[in-house]
ZAKOLVEX-155589 format. One record per residue (C-alpha): residue number from 1; residue in three letters; chain; x negated, y, z. Coordinates in steps of 0.5 Angstrom, whole numbers, plus 2048, in hexadecimal, padded with zeros to 3 digits. Each point is the difference from the previous one (the first is absolute). Layout:
- NUM,ala,A,X,Y,Z
...
end
This chain:
- 1,unk,A,733,85E,985
- 2,unk,A,7FB,7FE,7FB
- 3,unk,A,7F9,803,7FF
- 4,unk,A,803,805,7FA
- 5,unk,A,806,802,805
- 6,unk,A,805,7FC,7FC
- 7,unk,A,805,7FB,804
- 8,unk,A,7FF,7F8,7FF
- 9,unk,A,808,800,7FF
- 10,unk,A,801,806,7FB
- 11,unk,A,803,7FD,7FA
- 12,unk,A,7FB,801,7F9
- 13,unk,A,802,800,7F9
- 14,unk,A,806,801,7FC
- 15,unk,A,804,800,808
- 16,unk,A,7FA,805,803
- 17,unk,A,805,806,801
- 18,unk,A,7FF,804,807
- 19,unk,A,808,7FF,802
- 20,unk,A,800,7F8,7FD
- 21,unk,A,802,7FB,807
- 22,unk,A,802,7FB,7FA
- 23,unk,A,7FD,7FA,802
- 24,unk,A,7FC,7FC,7FA
- 25,unk,A,804,7FA,800
- 26,unk,A,806,805,7FE
- 27,unk,A,7FE,800,7F9
- 28,unk,A,800,805,7FB
- 29,unk,A,807,802,800
- 30,unk,A,800,801,807
- 31,unk,A,7FC,807,7FF
- 32,unk,A,804,806,7FE
- 33,unk,A,7FE,802,7F8
- 34,unk,A,7FE,806,802
- 35,unk,A,7FB,7FE,804
- 36,unk,A,7FD,7FB,7FC
- 37,unk,A,7F9,801,7FC
- 38,unk,A,801,7FB,7FB
- 39,unk,A,807,800,7FD
- 40,unk,A,802,7FA,7FE
- 41,unk,A,800,7FF,7F7
- 42,unk,A,806,7FF,7FE
- 43,unk,A,802,7F9,7FC
- 44,unk,A,7FE,801,7FA
- 45,unk,A,805,7FA,7FD
- 46,unk,A,806,801,7FD
- 47,unk,A,807,7FF,804
- 48,unk,A,801,7FA,7FD
- 49,unk,A,7F9,7FC,801
- 50,unk,A,800,7FB,805
- 51,unk,A,7FE,803,806
- 52,unk,A,801,807,7FF
- 53,unk,A,803,803,807
- 54,unk,A,807,800,802
- 55,unk,A,804,806,7FF
- 56,unk,A,802,801,808
- 57,unk,A,801,807,803
- 58,unk,A,7F9,800,802
- 59,unk,A,7FE,7FF,7F8
- 60,unk,A,806,805,7FE
- 61,unk,A,7FD,806,805
- 62,unk,A,7F9,7FF,7FD
- 63,unk,A,803,802,7F9
- 64,unk,A,801,806,7FD
- 65,unk,A,807,803,7FF
- 66,unk,A,800,800,7F9
- 67,unk,A,7FE,7F9,800
- 68,unk,A,805,7FE,806
- 69,unk,A,806,7FD,7FC
- 70,unk,A,806,803,800
- 71,unk,A,803,7FC,806
- 72,unk,A,7FA,802,804
- 73,unk,A,800,807,7FF
- 74,unk,A,804,805,806
- 75,unk,A,807,801,7FE
- 76,unk,A,7FE,807,800
- 77,unk,A,7FC,7FE,7FA
- 78,unk,A,804,7FC,7FC
- 79,unk,A,804,803,7FA
- 80,unk,A,807,7FF,800
- 81,unk,A,803,7FA,7FC
- 82,unk,A,803,805,7FB
- 83,unk,A,7FA,803,7FE
- 84,unk,A,7FC,7FA,7FC
- 85,unk,A,7F9,7FE,800
- 86,unk,A,7FC,805,803
- 87,unk,A,7FA,800,7FB
- 88,unk,A,803,7FD,7FA
- 89,unk,A,7FB,7FD,7FA
- 90,unk,A,7FA,801,805
- 91,unk,A,7FD,7FA,7FD
- 92,unk,A,7FA,801,7FC
- 93,unk,A,803,7FE,7FA
- 94,unk,A,806,804,801
- 95,unk,A,7FC,806,801
- 96,unk,A,7FB,7FF,7FA
- 97,unk,A,807,7FE,7FC
- 98,unk,A,803,807,802
- 99,unk,A,7F9,804,7FE
- 100,unk,A,800,7FC,7FA
- 101,unk,A,807,802,7FE
- 102,unk,A,7FF,807,802
- 103,unk,A,7FA,801,7FC
- 104,unk,A,803,7FC,7FA
- 105,unk,A,806,805,800
- 106,unk,A,7FB,806,801
- 107,unk,A,7FC,7FE,7F9
- 108,unk,A,806,7FF,7FC
- 109,unk,A,802,807,801
- 110,unk,A,7FA,803,7FF
- 111,unk,A,7FF,7FC,7FA
- 112,unk,A,807,802,7FE
- 113,unk,A,7FE,807,801
- 114,unk,A,7FA,800,7FD
- 115,unk,A,804,7FD,7FA
- 116,unk,A,804,806,7FF
- 117,unk,A,7FA,804,801
- 118,unk,A,7FC,7FD,7FA
- 119,unk,A,806,801,7FC
- 120,unk,A,801,807,801
- 121,unk,A,7F9,801,7FF
- 122,unk,A,801,7FC,7F9
- 123,unk,A,805,803,7FE
- 124,unk,A,7FD,807,801
- 125,unk,A,7F9,7FF,7FD
- 126,unk,A,804,7FE,7FA
- 127,unk,A,804,805,7FF
- 128,unk,A,7FA,805,801
- 129,unk,A,7FD,7FB,7FB
- 130,unk,A,805,801,7FA
- 131,unk,A,801,807,801
- 132,unk,A,7F8,802,7FF
- 133,unk,A,800,7FB,7FA
- 134,unk,A,807,804,7FD
- 135,unk,A,7FD,807,801
- 136,unk,A,7F9,7FD,7FC
- 137,unk,A,804,7FD,7FB
- 138,unk,A,804,806,7FF
- 139,unk,A,7FB,805,800
- 140,unk,A,7F9,7FE,7FD
- 141,unk,A,803,7FB,7FB
- 142,unk,A,800,805,7FA
- 143,unk,A,807,7FF,7FC
- 144,unk,A,7FB,7FF,7F9
- 145,unk,A,801,804,7FA
- 146,unk,A,7FF,808,7FF
- 147,unk,A,807,801,802
- 148,unk,A,803,805,806
- 149,unk,A,7FD,7FF,807
- 150,unk,A,804,7FC,805
- 151,unk,A,800,805,807
- 152,unk,A,800,7FC,806
- 153,unk,A,7FF,803,807
- 154,unk,A,800,808,7FE
- 155,unk,A,7FD,801,7FA
- 156,unk,A,7FB,7FA,800
- 157,unk,A,800,7FE,7F9
- 158,unk,A,7FE,7F9,7FF
- 159,unk,A,800,7FF,7F8
- 160,unk,A,7FC,804,7FB
- 161,unk,A,802,807,7FD
- 162,unk,A,801,802,7F9
- 163,unk,A,7FA,801,7FD
- 164,unk,A,7FC,7FC,806
- 165,unk,A,7FC,7FA,7FC
- 166,unk,A,800,7F9,802
- 167,unk,A,7FA,7FF,7FB
- 168,unk,A,7FA,803,7FD
- 169,unk,A,7FC,7FF,7FA
- 170,unk,A,7FA,7FC,7FF
- 171,unk,A,7FA,804,803
- 172,unk,A,7FB,7FC,7FB
- 173,unk,A,804,803,7FA
- 174,unk,A,802,806,803
- 175,unk,A,7F9,804,7FF
- 176,unk,A,7FE,800,7F8
- 177,unk,A,7FA,7FD,7FD
- 178,unk,A,7FD,806,7FE
- 179,unk,A,801,804,806
- 180,unk,A,7FB,7F9,803
- 181,unk,A,7FC,802,7FC
- 182,unk,A,7FF,806,801
- 183,unk,A,7FF,800,807
- 184,unk,A,7FD,7F9,801
- 185,unk,A,7FB,800,7F9
- 186,unk,A,7FE,7F8,7FF
- 187,unk,A,802,7F9,801
- 188,unk,A,805,800,806
- 189,unk,A,802,7FA,804
- 190,unk,A,807,800,802
- 191,unk,A,801,7FD,808
- 192,unk,A,803,7F9,800
- 193,unk,A,806,7FF,801
- 194,unk,A,803,807,7FF
- 195,unk,A,807,801,804
- 196,unk,A,807,800,7FE
- 197,unk,A,805,7FF,804
- 198,unk,A,805,804,7FC
- 199,unk,A,801,805,806
- 200,unk,A,7F9,800,801
- 201,unk,A,7FB,800,7FB
- 202,unk,A,7F8,801,800
- 203,unk,A,7FA,800,7FC
- 204,unk,A,7F8,801,800
- 205,unk,A,7FB,801,7FC
- 206,unk,A,7F8,800,800
- 207,unk,A,7FB,803,7FD
- 208,unk,A,7F8,7FE,801
- 209,unk,A,7FC,802,7FB
- 210,unk,A,7FA,805,803
- 211,unk,A,7FF,806,801
- 212,unk,A,808,7FF,801
- 213,unk,A,804,7FC,805
- 214,unk,A,808,802,800
- 215,unk,A,805,7FD,803
- 216,unk,A,807,802,7FE
- 217,unk,A,807,7FD,804
- 218,unk,A,807,801,7FE
- 219,unk,A,805,7FE,805
- 220,unk,A,808,801,801
- 221,unk,A,805,7FF,805
- 222,unk,A,808,800,800
- 223,unk,A,802,801,807
- 224,unk,A,807,7FC,802
- 225,unk,A,805,803,805
- 226,unk,A,7FE,800,807
- 227,unk,A,804,801,806
- 228,unk,A,7FA,7FE,804
- 229,unk,A,7FC,807,7FF
- 230,unk,A,7FF,804,806
- 231,unk,A,805,806,7FD
- 232,unk,A,804,802,7FA
- 233,unk,A,806,7FD,7FC
- 234,unk,A,7FC,7F9,7FF
- 235,unk,A,801,801,7F8
- 236,unk,A,7FA,7FD,7FC
- 237,unk,A,7FE,808,7FE
- 238,unk,A,7FF,802,807
- 239,unk,A,7FC,7F8,801
- 240,unk,A,7FB,803,7FA
- 241,unk,A,800,807,803
- 242,unk,A,7FE,7FE,807
- 243,unk,A,7FA,7FB,7FC
- 244,unk,A,7FE,806,7FD
- 245,unk,A,7FF,804,806
- 246,unk,A,7FC,7FB,804
- 247,unk,A,7FB,7FF,7FA
- 248,unk,A,7FF,807,800
- 249,unk,A,7FF,800,807
- 250,unk,A,7FC,7FB,800
- 251,unk,A,7FB,804,7FB
- 252,unk,A,800,806,804
- 253,unk,A,7FE,7FC,807
- 254,unk,A,7FE,7F9,7FF
- 255,unk,A,7FF,7FC,806
- 256,unk,A,7FA,7FF,804
- 257,unk,A,800,7F9,7FD
- 258,unk,A,802,801,7F9
- 259,unk,A,7F9,800,7FE
- 260,unk,A,802,807,7FC
- 261,unk,A,7FD,807,7FF
- 262,unk,A,806,805,801
- 263,unk,A,802,803,7F9
- 264,unk,A,802,806,7FC
- 265,unk,A,807,800,7FF
- 266,unk,A,803,804,7FA
- 267,unk,A,807,801,7FE
- 268,unk,A,802,7FE,7F9
- 269,unk,A,805,804,7FD
- 270,unk,A,803,800,7F9
- 271,unk,A,801,7F8,800
- 272,unk,A,806,7FC,7FC
- 273,unk,A,806,800,803
- 274,unk,A,801,806,802
- 275,unk,A,803,801,807
- 276,unk,A,800,7F9,801
- 277,unk,A,7F9,7FF,800
- 278,unk,A,7F9,802,805
- 279,unk,A,7F9,7FF,800
- 280,unk,A,7FA,801,803
- 281,unk,A,7F9,7FF,7FF
- 282,unk,A,7FA,7FE,805
- 283,unk,A,7F8,800,7FE
- 284,unk,A,7FC,7FB,805
- 285,unk,A,7F8,800,800
- 286,unk,A,7FF,7F8,803
- 287,unk,A,7F9,7FF,802
- 288,unk,A,7FE,7F9,801
- 289,unk,A,7F8,7FD,801
- 290,unk,A,7FE,806,7FC
- 291,unk,A,804,7FF,7FA
- 292,unk,A,806,805,7FF
- 293,unk,A,806,800,7FD
- 294,unk,A,805,806,7FE
- 295,unk,A,808,7FE,800
- 296,unk,A,805,804,7FD
- 297,unk,A,807,7FE,802
- 298,unk,A,807,802,7FD
- 299,unk,A,806,7FE,804
- 300,unk,A,807,802,7FD
- 301,unk,A,807,7FF,802
- 302,unk,A,806,7FF,7FB
- 303,unk,A,806,800,804
- 304,unk,A,7FF,7F9,803
- 305,unk,A,7F9,7FE,7FC
- 306,unk,A,7FA,801,803
- 307,unk,A,7FA,800,7FA
- 308,unk,A,7F9,800,803
- 309,unk,A,7FA,801,7FB
- 310,unk,A,7F9,7FF,803
- 311,unk,A,7F9,802,7FC
- 312,unk,A,7FA,7FD,803
- 313,unk,A,7F9,802,7FD
- 314,unk,A,7F9,7FE,802
- 315,unk,A,7FC,807,802
- 316,unk,A,7FA,7FD,802
- 317,unk,A,7FE,7F9,801
- 318,unk,A,7FB,7FC,805
- 319,unk,A,7FF,7FB,7FB
- 320,unk,A,7FF,801,7F8
- 321,unk,A,801,806,7FB
- 322,unk,A,807,803,802
- 323,unk,A,802,807,800
- 324,unk,A,801,806,801
- 325,unk,A,808,801,800
- 326,unk,A,804,806,800
- 327,unk,A,805,801,805
- 328,unk,A,804,805,7FC
- 329,unk,A,800,7FB,7FA
- 330,unk,A,802,7FA,805
- 331,unk,A,806,805,802
- 332,unk,A,802,802,7F9
- 333,unk,A,800,7F9,7FD
- 334,unk,A,804,7FE,806
- 335,unk,A,805,806,800
- 336,unk,A,801,7FE,7F8
- 337,unk,A,802,7F8,801
- 338,unk,A,805,802,805
- 339,unk,A,804,805,7FC
- 340,unk,A,7FF,7FB,7FA
- 341,unk,A,803,7F9,804
- 342,unk,A,805,806,804
- 343,unk,A,803,802,7F9
- 344,unk,A,802,7F8,7FF
- 345,unk,A,804,800,807
- 346,unk,A,804,806,7FE
- 347,unk,A,807,7FE,7FD
end
């Protein structure tokens, strides 16, 4: 025994095992494999390189069953001759080729399916767009002239009805010079350029001679059939009725950001055109930076035409010697001008 309790004849290092009685001169291979401390590293050389260990019973025993050739495998693990190769095409090139083939097949199938879906979508979209265009052409484009109306779905009117106007008179020529001189005495200035498009005409006159400041505006608008109005039959007359109602509501209850005060509304009976005509008058008082202006507005609807007459008078100015003016005089003058112009609309 040595100083540390070990036997001087006991093997050391990779052969040091309690039950190892193999003499040291026997070498590595004499030690059983389960008792080796450091297993030998497998030879990294290829089979066809010089010095590769020869294939023998010991070498074959160290190979795993998957690495052994069919001749070295036990008879119970060998596949019969009629079964063919156990793993056909298991090489890396064959596996990659098979994956690529499957992916290509799947991709082609998916592309074909996508093309079919796109064709169906294009066909449906094109058909829907064509239907919408056809409906718009059928219902929105007037047939022209004042002949009988074209009726679409239900009783939807798509052209002008008999008696409806497609053009209005020139507003600048609709007010006689004598009437202008009566209510706007003095040298007048005509707003340029006047608006006259056939279906719409507007003219504005201005008098600026202290103590009088007046502005007279006359506007006429002939409405066309409109199937996009929220309700009604789509006729031009109904479109004008809708605009008339909106104008009256805007005067009765102006929006908080409109800059207009609430107006006093008065219905106007006895206008030219009988039952085909309706009208109202609205009076307002504006105060801006100390200046006070009185405004009288008359709105008349004759069939599908809206006539608007506005007469503005400066009652008190913050600069200059303008005013005063009577709101009653302005209202009477606007009413008279509206009757004169409405008479030129009635046929």
